[in-house]
N, CA, C and O atoms as a printed pandas DataFrame, in Angstrom:
     atom_number atom_name residue_name chain_id  residue_number  x_coord  y_coord  z_coord
0              1         N          MET        A               1    0.868   -1.183    0.004
1              2        CA          MET        A               1    0.022    0.030   -0.002
2              3         C          MET        A               1    0.923    1.214    0.001
3              4         O          MET        A               1    1.958    1.216    0.668
4              5         N          ASN        A               2    0.532    2.268   -0.767
5              6        CA          ASN        A               2    1.233    3.456   -0.838
6              7         C          ASN        A               2    0.678    4.549    0.044
7              8         O          ASN        A               2   -0.499    4.497    0.402
8              9         N          THR        A               3    1.437    5.491    0.394
9             10        CA          THR        A               3    1.020    6.700    1.166
10            11         C          THR        A               3    0.960    7.968    0.333
11            12         O          THR        A               3    1.817    8.188   -0.523
12            13         N          LEU        A               4    0.017    8.754    0.559
13            14        CA          LEU        A               4   -0.120   10.014   -0.193
14            15         C          LEU        A               4   -0.321   11.136    0.871
15            16         O          LEU        A               4   -1.233   11.072    1.695
16            17         N          ASN        A               5    0.541   12.136    0.819
17            18        CA          ASN        A               5    0.352   13.274    1.778
18            19         C          ASN        A               5   -0.253   14.406    1.006
19            20         O          ASN        A               5    0.145   14.694   -0.123
20            21         N          ILE        A               6   -1.198   15.034    1.606
21            22        CA          ILE        A               6   -1.888   16.223    0.963
22            23         C          ILE        A               6   -1.835   17.381    1.995
23            24         O          ILE        A               6   -1.787   17.186    3.210
24            25         N          THR        A               7   -1.847   18.554    1.431
25            26        CA          THR        A               7   -1.962   19.693    2.274
26            27         C          THR        A               7   -3.350   20.363    2.057
27            28         O          THR        A               7   -3.743   20.619    0.919
28            29         N          LEU        A               8   -4.056   20.632    3.122
29            30        CA          LEU        A               8   -5.391   21.190    3.044
30            31         C          LEU        A               8   -5.338   22.510    3.738
31            32         O          LEU        A               8   -4.528   22.760    4.630
32            33         N          THR        A               9   -6.270   23.378    3.273
33            34        CA          THR        A               9   -6.448   24.657    3.965
34            35         C          THR        A               9   -7.115   24.360    5.329
35            36         O          THR        A               9   -7.665   23.274    5.512
36            37         N          ASP        A              10   -7.073   25.289    6.264
37            38        CA          ASP        A              10   -7.650   25.054    7.510
38            39         C          ASP        A              10   -9.125   24.727    7.398
39            40         O          ASP        A              10   -9.633   23.875    8.126
40            41         N          THR        A              11   -9.814   25.401    6.488
41            42        CA          THR        A              11  -11.231   25.195    6.261
42            43         C          THR        A              11  -11.480   23.802    5.784
43            44         O          THR        A              11  -12.378   23.132    6.294
44            45         N          LEU        A              12  -10.749   23.352    4.861
45            46        CA          LEU        A              12  -10.913   21.934    4.240
46            47         C          LEU        A              12  -10.550   20.932    5.404
47            48         O          LEU        A              12  -11.245   19.936    5.604
48            49         N          HIS        A              13   -9.543   21.200    6.095
49            50        CA          HIS        A              13   -9.091   20.287    7.185
50            51         C          HIS        A              13  -10.178   20.131    8.191
51            52         O          HIS        A              13  -10.498   19.024    8.626
52            53         N          THR        A              14  -10.748   21.249    8.561
53            54        CA          THR        A              14  -11.931   21.138    9.572
54            55         C          THR        A              14  -13.098   20.451    8.953
55            56         O          THR        A              14  -13.767   19.675    9.635
56            57         N          PHE        A              15  -13.386   20.685    7.703
57            58        CA          PHE        A              15  -14.508   20.022    7.034
58            59         C          PHE        A              15  -14.246   18.513    7.027
59            60         O          PHE        A              15  -15.127   17.737    7.397
60            61         N          VAL        A              16  -13.061   18.092    6.617
61            62        CA          VAL        A              16  -12.749   16.617    6.572
62            63         C          VAL        A              16  -12.878   15.966    7.899
63            64         O          VAL        A              16  -13.426   14.871    8.028
64            65         N          GLN        A              17  -12.358   16.660    8.914
65            66        CA          GLN        A              17  -12.410   16.164   10.296
66            67         C          GLN        A              17  -13.834   15.968   10.772
67            68         O          GLN        A              17  -14.187   14.944   11.358
68            69         N          HIS        A              18  -14.636   16.974   10.504
69            70        CA          HIS        A              18  -16.062   16.940   10.867
70            71         C          HIS        A              18  -16.760   15.843   10.136
71            72         O          HIS        A              18  -17.458   15.048   10.766
72            73         N          GLN        A              19  -16.614   15.754    8.853
73            74        CA          GLN        A              19  -17.281   14.661    8.078
74            75         C          GLN        A              19  -16.821   13.264    8.584
75            76         O          GLN        A              19  -17.636   12.349    8.710
76            77         N          ALA        A              20  -15.560   13.122    8.858
77            78        CA          ALA        A              20  -15.029   11.816    9.331
78            79         C          ALA        A              20  -15.660   11.512   10.686
79            80         O          ALA        A              20  -16.122   10.392   10.903
80            81         N          SER        A              21  -15.690   12.437   11.562
81            82        CA          SER        A              21  -16.291   12.186   12.917
82            83         C          SER        A              21  -17.751   11.916   12.803
83            84         O          SER        A              21  -18.261   11.132   13.604
84            85         N          GLN        A              22  -18.479   12.497   11.874
85            86        CA          GLN        A              22  -19.882   12.255   11.623
86            87         C          GLN        A              22  -20.117   10.757   11.193
87            88         O          GLN        A              22  -21.131   10.136   11.513
88            89         N          ARG        A              23  -19.121   10.248   10.463
89            90        CA          ARG        A              23  -19.257    8.836    9.953
90            91         C          ARG        A              23  -18.556    7.870   10.906
91            92         O          ARG        A              23  -18.582    6.663   10.664
92            93         N          GLY        A              24  -17.947    8.341   11.951
93            94        CA          GLY        A              24  -17.293    7.405   12.929
94            95         C          GLY        A              24  -16.038    6.850   12.379
95            96         O          GLY        A              24  -15.720    5.698   12.676
96            97         N          CYS        A              25  -15.291    7.577   11.598
97            98        CA          CYS        A              25  -14.043    7.111   11.037
98            99         C          CYS        A              25  -13.018    8.194   11.098
99           100         O          CYS        A              25  -13.297    9.325   11.497
100          101         N          GLY        A              26  -11.846    7.843   10.703
101          102        CA          GLY        A              26  -10.699    8.825   10.688
102          103         C          GLY        A              26  -10.686    9.534    9.310
103          104         O          GLY        A              26  -11.344    9.128    8.352
104          105         N          SER        A              27   -9.896   10.610    9.287
105          106        CA          SER        A              27   -9.790   11.410    8.041
106          107         C          SER        A              27   -9.323   10.548    6.832
107          108         O          SER        A              27   -9.815   10.720    5.717
108          109         N          SER        A              28   -8.394    9.648    7.069
109          110        CA          SER        A              28   -7.943    8.772    5.920
110          111         C          SER        A              28   -9.027    7.885    5.386
111          112         O          SER        A              28   -9.149    7.708    4.174
112          113         N          GLU        A              29   -9.812    7.328    6.264
113          114        CA          GLU        A              29  -10.911    6.495    5.867
114          115         C          GLU        A              29  -11.976    7.262    5.097
115          116         O          GLU        A              29  -12.555    6.767    4.129
116          117         N          TYR        A              30  -12.215    8.474    5.551
117          118        CA          TYR        A              30  -13.202    9.353    4.899
118          119         C          TYR        A              30  -12.723    9.669    3.481
119          120         O          TYR        A              30  -13.491    9.553    2.527
120          121         N          LEU        A              31  -11.493   10.055    3.345
121          122        CA          LEU        A              31  -10.967   10.413    2.027
122          123         C          LEU        A              31  -10.941    9.146    1.105
123          124         O          LEU        A              31  -11.222    9.245   -0.089
124          125         N          LEU        A              32  -10.598    7.958    1.682
125          126        CA          LEU        A              32  -10.623    6.721    0.865
126          127         C          LEU        A              32  -12.092    6.498    0.369
127          128         O          LEU        A              32  -12.297    6.064   -0.765
128          129         N          GLU        A              33  -13.083    6.791    1.206
129          130        CA          GLU        A              33  -14.496    6.588    0.848
130          131         C          GLU        A              33  -14.838    7.553   -0.316
131          132         O          GLU        A              33  -15.520    7.144   -1.256
132          133         N          LEU        A              34  -14.391    8.789   -0.272
133          134        CA          LEU        A              34  -14.694    9.711   -1.293
134          135         C          LEU        A              34  -14.007    9.285   -2.636
135          136         O          LEU        A              34  -14.594    9.411   -3.711
136          137         N          ILE        A              35  -12.815    8.806   -2.538
137          138        CA          ILE        A              35  -12.093    8.310   -3.708
138          139         C          ILE        A              35  -12.821    7.163   -4.332
139          140         O          ILE        A              35  -13.002    7.100   -5.549
140          141         N          GLY        A              36  -13.253    6.219   -3.454
141          142        CA          GLY        A              36  -13.996    5.062   -3.920
142          143         C          GLY        A              36  -15.276    5.398   -4.672
143          144         O          GLY        A              36  -15.629    4.787   -5.681
144          145         N          ARG        A              37  -15.994    6.470   -4.089
145          146        CA          ARG        A              37  -17.216    6.931   -4.745
146          147         C          ARG        A              37  -16.901    7.507   -6.096
147          148         O          ARG        A              37  -17.664    7.313   -7.042
148          149         N          GLU        A              38  -15.825    8.193   -6.211
149          150        CA          GLU        A              38  -15.491    8.843   -7.461
150          151         C          GLU        A              38  -15.156    7.741   -8.511
151          152         O          GLU        A              38  -15.508    7.851   -9.685
152          153         N          GLN        A              39  -14.460    6.677   -8.034
153          154        CA          GLN        A              39  -14.193    5.550   -8.952
154          155         C          GLN        A              39  -15.469    4.921   -9.460
155          156         O          GLN        A              39  -15.600    4.603  -10.642
156          157         N          GLU        A              40  -16.409    4.747   -8.547
157          158        CA          GLU        A              40  -17.705    4.155   -8.965
158          159         C          GLU        A              40  -18.448    5.062   -9.957
159          160         O          GLU        A              40  -19.044    4.579  -10.919
160          161         N          ARG        A              41  -18.409    6.351   -9.719
161          162        CA          ARG        A              41  -19.014    7.332  -10.585
162          163         C          ARG        A              41  -18.382    7.237  -11.953
163          164         O          ARG        A              41  -19.097    7.243  -12.955
164          165         N          GLU        A              42  -17.055    7.148  -12.032
165          166        CA          GLU        A              42  -16.415    7.024  -13.360
166          167         C          GLU        A              42  -16.781    5.734  -14.058
167          168         O          GLU        A              42  -17.009    5.722  -15.267
168          169         N          ARG        A              43  -16.840    4.664  -13.318
169          170        CA          ARG        A              43  -17.261    3.349  -13.902
170          171         C          ARG        A              43  -18.706    3.490  -14.437
171          172         O          ARG        A              43  -18.982    3.108  -15.574
172          173         N          LEU        A              44  -19.593    4.020  -13.643
173          174        CA          LEU        A              44  -20.988    4.177  -14.124
174          175         C          LEU        A              44  -21.049    5.062  -15.362
175          176         O          LEU        A              44  -21.789    4.773  -16.303
176          177         N          ARG        A              45  -20.272    6.137  -15.358
177          178        CA          ARG        A              45  -20.249    7.030  -16.538
178          179         C          ARG        A              45  -19.752    6.300  -17.741
179          180         O          ARG        A              45  -20.280    6.485  -18.838
180          181         N          ALA        A              46  -18.779    5.497  -17.577
181          182        CA          ALA        A              46  -18.219    4.756  -18.723
182          183         C          ALA        A              46  -19.254    3.721  -19.262
183          184         O          ALA        A              46  -19.351    3.504  -20.470
184          185         N          LEU        A              47  -20.014    3.096  -18.343
185          186        CA          LEU        A              47  -21.038    2.136  -18.778
186          187         C          LEU        A              47  -22.183    2.921  -19.476
187          188         O          LEU        A              47  -22.685    2.483  -20.511
188          189         N          LEU        A              48  -22.578    4.039  -18.926
189          190        CA          LEU        A              48  -23.665    4.836  -19.609
190          191         C          LEU        A              48  -23.175    5.308  -20.998
191          192         O          LEU        A              48  -23.950    5.272  -21.954
192          193         N          LEU        A              49  -21.994    5.718  -21.122
193          194        CA          LEU        A              49  -21.490    6.145  -22.461
194          195         C          LEU        A              49  -21.430    5.023  -23.400
195          196         O          LEU        A              49  -21.745    5.176  -24.580
196          197         N          GLU        A              50  -21.009    3.813  -22.886
197          198        CA          GLU        A              50  -20.925    2.638  -23.732
198          199         C          GLU        A              50  -22.332    2.255  -24.171
199          200         O          GLU        A              50  -22.549    1.895  -25.327
200          201         N          GLY        A              51  -23.272    2.331  -23.262
201          202        CA          GLY        A              51  -24.653    1.999  -23.638
202          203         C          GLY        A              51  -25.247    3.007  -24.627
203          204         O          GLY        A              51  -25.992    2.626  -25.530
204          205         N          ALA        A              52  -24.915    4.298  -24.455
205          206        CA          ALA        A              52  -25.364    5.282  -25.424
206          207         C          ALA        A              52  -24.777    5.132  -26.806
207          208         O          ALA        A              52  -25.393    5.487  -27.811
208          209         N          ALA        A              53  -23.604    4.612  -26.833
209          210        CA          ALA        A              53  -22.951    4.431  -28.124
210          211         C          ALA        A              53  -23.309    3.082  -28.814
211          212         O          ALA        A              53  -22.998    2.857  -29.984
212          213         N          SER        A              54  -23.960    2.222  -28.051
213          214        CA          SER        A              54  -24.288    0.918  -28.666
214          215         C          SER        A              54  -25.527    1.030  -29.565
215          216         O          SER        A              54  -26.295    1.991  -29.526
216          217         N          SER        A              55  -25.657   -0.003  -30.359
217          218        CA          SER        A              55  -26.858    0.009  -31.270
218          219         C          SER        A              55  -28.092   -0.226  -30.489
219          220         O          SER        A              55  -28.068   -0.883  -29.448
220          221         N          PRO        A              56  -29.232    0.331  -31.001
221          222        CA          PRO        A              56  -30.502    0.269  -30.275
222          223         C          PRO        A              56  -30.848   -1.253  -30.138
223          224         O          PRO        A              56  -30.538   -2.063  -31.012
224          225         N          ALA        A              57  -31.499   -1.588  -29.004
225          226        CA          ALA        A              57  -31.949   -2.914  -28.798
226          227         C          ALA        A              57  -33.515   -2.904  -28.788
227          228         O          ALA        A              57  -34.142   -1.898  -29.119
228          229         N          ALA        A              58  -34.074   -3.983  -28.422
229          230        CA          ALA        A              58  -35.591   -4.057  -28.376
230          231         C          ALA        A              58  -36.007   -3.108  -27.331
231          232         O          ALA        A              58  -35.299   -2.902  -26.345
232          233         N          PRO        A              59  -37.204   -2.490  -27.533
233          234        CA          PRO        A              59  -37.737   -1.557  -26.598
234          235         C          PRO        A              59  -38.000   -2.265  -25.236
235          236         O          PRO        A              59  -38.390   -3.431  -25.175
236          237         N          ALA        A              60  -37.764   -1.492  -24.161
237          238        CA          ALA        A              60  -38.045   -2.005  -22.802
238          239         C          ALA        A              60  -39.457   -1.583  -22.411
239          240         O          ALA        A              60  -39.674   -0.686  -21.597
240          241         N          ASP        A              61  -40.396   -2.272  -23.030
241          242        CA          ASP        A              61  -41.804   -1.993  -22.837
242          243         C          ASP        A              61  -42.364   -3.081  -21.855
243          244         O          ASP        A              61  -41.629   -3.937  -21.362
244          245         N          ALA        A              62  -43.721   -2.998  -21.597
245          246        CA          ALA        A              62  -44.310   -3.932  -20.699
246          247         C          ALA        A              62  -44.078   -5.398  -21.057
247          248         O          ALA        A              62  -43.911   -6.251  -20.186
248          249         N          ALA        A              63  -44.072   -5.667  -22.372
249          250        CA          ALA        A              63  -43.864   -7.064  -22.867
250          251         C          ALA        A              63  -42.450   -7.522  -22.505
251          252         O          ALA        A              63  -42.228   -8.663  -22.100
252          253         N          TYR        A              64  -41.524   -6.613  -22.662
253          254        CA          TYR        A              64  -40.097   -6.960  -22.367
254          255         C          TYR        A              64  -39.996   -7.340  -20.894
255          256         O          TYR        A              64  -39.378   -8.358  -20.581
256          257         N          PHE        A              65  -40.579   -6.564  -19.970
257          258        CA          PHE        A              65  -40.468   -6.938  -18.595
258          259         C          PHE        A              65  -41.274   -8.140  -18.219
259          260         O          PHE        A              65  -40.935   -8.844  -17.268
260          261         N          GLU        A              66  -42.335   -8.391  -18.944
261          262        CA          GLU        A              66  -43.129   -9.635  -18.671
262          263         C          GLU        A              66  -42.289  -10.831  -19.030
263          264         O          GLU        A              66  -42.269  -11.808  -18.282
264          265         N          ARG        A              67  -41.551  -10.786  -20.216
265          266        CA          ARG        A              67  -40.685  -11.857  -20.574
266          267         C          ARG        A              67  -39.593  -12.024  -19.591
267          268         O          ARG        A              67  -39.225  -13.155  -19.271
268          269         N          LEU        A              68  -39.031  -10.909  -19.074
269          270        CA          LEU        A              68  -37.964  -11.000  -18.072
270          271         C          LEU        A              68  -38.444  -11.687  -16.795
271          272         O          LEU        A              68  -37.765  -12.538  -16.222
272          273         N          ARG        A              69  -39.669  -11.273  -16.364
273          274        CA          ARG        A              69  -40.227  -11.894  -15.169
274          275         C          ARG        A              69  -40.401  -13.352  -15.347
275          276         O          ARG        A              69  -40.091  -14.126  -14.441
276          277         N          ALA        A              70  -40.907  -13.780  -16.528
277          278        CA          ALA        A              70  -41.145  -15.202  -16.829
278          279         C          ALA        A              70  -39.818  -15.925  -16.841
279          280         O          ALA        A              70  -39.732  -17.049  -16.344
280          281         N          GLN        A              71  -38.811  -15.336  -17.376
281          282        CA          GLN        A              71  -37.532  -15.989  -17.452
282          283         C          GLN        A              71  -36.929  -16.198  -15.934
283          284         O          GLN        A              71  -36.394  -17.256  -15.601
284          285         N          VAL        A              72  -37.061  -15.178  -15.134
285          286        CA          VAL        A              72  -36.635  -15.265  -13.754
286          287         C          VAL        A              72  -37.472  -16.350  -13.021
287          288         O          VAL        A              72  -36.934  -17.152  -12.257
288          289         N          HIS        A              73  -38.758  -16.348  -13.268
289          290        CA          HIS        A              73  -39.637  -17.326  -12.669
290          291         C          HIS        A              73  -39.210  -18.782  -13.063
291          292         O          HIS        A              73  -39.104  -19.676  -12.223
292          293         N          ARG        A              74  -38.984  -18.949  -14.338
293          294        CA          ARG        A              74  -38.525  -20.370  -14.812
294          295         C          ARG        A              74  -37.188  -20.688  -14.139
295          296         O          ARG        A              74  -37.011  -21.810  -13.664
296          297         N          HIS        A              75  -36.324  -19.831  -14.083
297          298        CA          HIS        A              75  -34.961  -20.017  -13.462
298          299         C          HIS        A              75  -35.100  -20.386  -12.005
299          300         O          HIS        A              75  -34.453  -21.306  -11.504
300          301         N          THR        A              76  -35.995  -19.613  -11.315
301          302        CA          THR        A              76  -36.225  -19.861   -9.845
302          303         C          THR        A              76  -36.869  -21.181   -9.683
303          304         O          THR        A              76  -36.478  -21.927   -8.785
304          305         N          ALA        A              77  -37.834  -21.533  -10.488
305          306        CA          ALA        A              77  -38.554  -22.808  -10.360
306          307         C          ALA        A              77  -37.598  -23.901  -10.656
307          308         O          ALA        A              77  -37.657  -24.921   -9.969
308          309         N          ALA        A              78  -36.719  -23.796  -11.610
309          310        CA          ALA        A              78  -35.749  -24.895  -11.874
310          311         C          ALA        A              78  -34.809  -25.035  -10.763
311          312         O          ALA        A              78  -34.414  -26.173  -10.509
312          313         N          GLY        A              79  -34.374  -24.011  -10.032
313          314        CA          GLY        A              79  -33.518  -24.100   -8.960
314          315         C          GLY        A              79  -34.138  -24.759   -7.756
315          316         O          GLY        A              79  -33.475  -25.430   -6.965
316          317         N          VAL        A              80  -35.452  -24.542   -7.640
317          318        CA          VAL        A              80  -36.218  -25.128   -6.490
318          319         C          VAL        A              80  -36.253  -26.647   -6.701
319          320         O          VAL        A              80  -36.104  -27.405   -5.742
320          321         N          GLN        A              81  -36.445  -27.090   -7.929
321          322        CA          GLN        A              81  -36.607  -28.537   -8.220
322          323         C          GLN        A              81  -35.277  -29.294   -8.015
323          324         O          GLN        A              81  -35.296  -30.501   -7.774
324          325         N          GLU        A              82  -34.105  -28.590   -8.110
325          326        CA          GLU        A              82  -32.823  -29.344   -8.049
326          327         C          GLU        A              82  -32.577  -29.753   -6.674
327          328         O          GLU        A              82  -31.564  -30.393   -6.392
């Protein structure tokens, strides 16, 4: 594991300490949580952009969801029988 040292203004330092104490963790854990959220946000953005760039699929209408429910039901019923 690597270490990263950062310099914060007094205002930011107070903010980070307050947020960390509200969550019951230390400053480092709070910052790690923020970084993790940003990574997730970037992954989601990449997936959304990939989906937007893909070719259109079948419409997600009521019939689509009914087929999906039936598929899940069949899968669940098959798992129960095993």
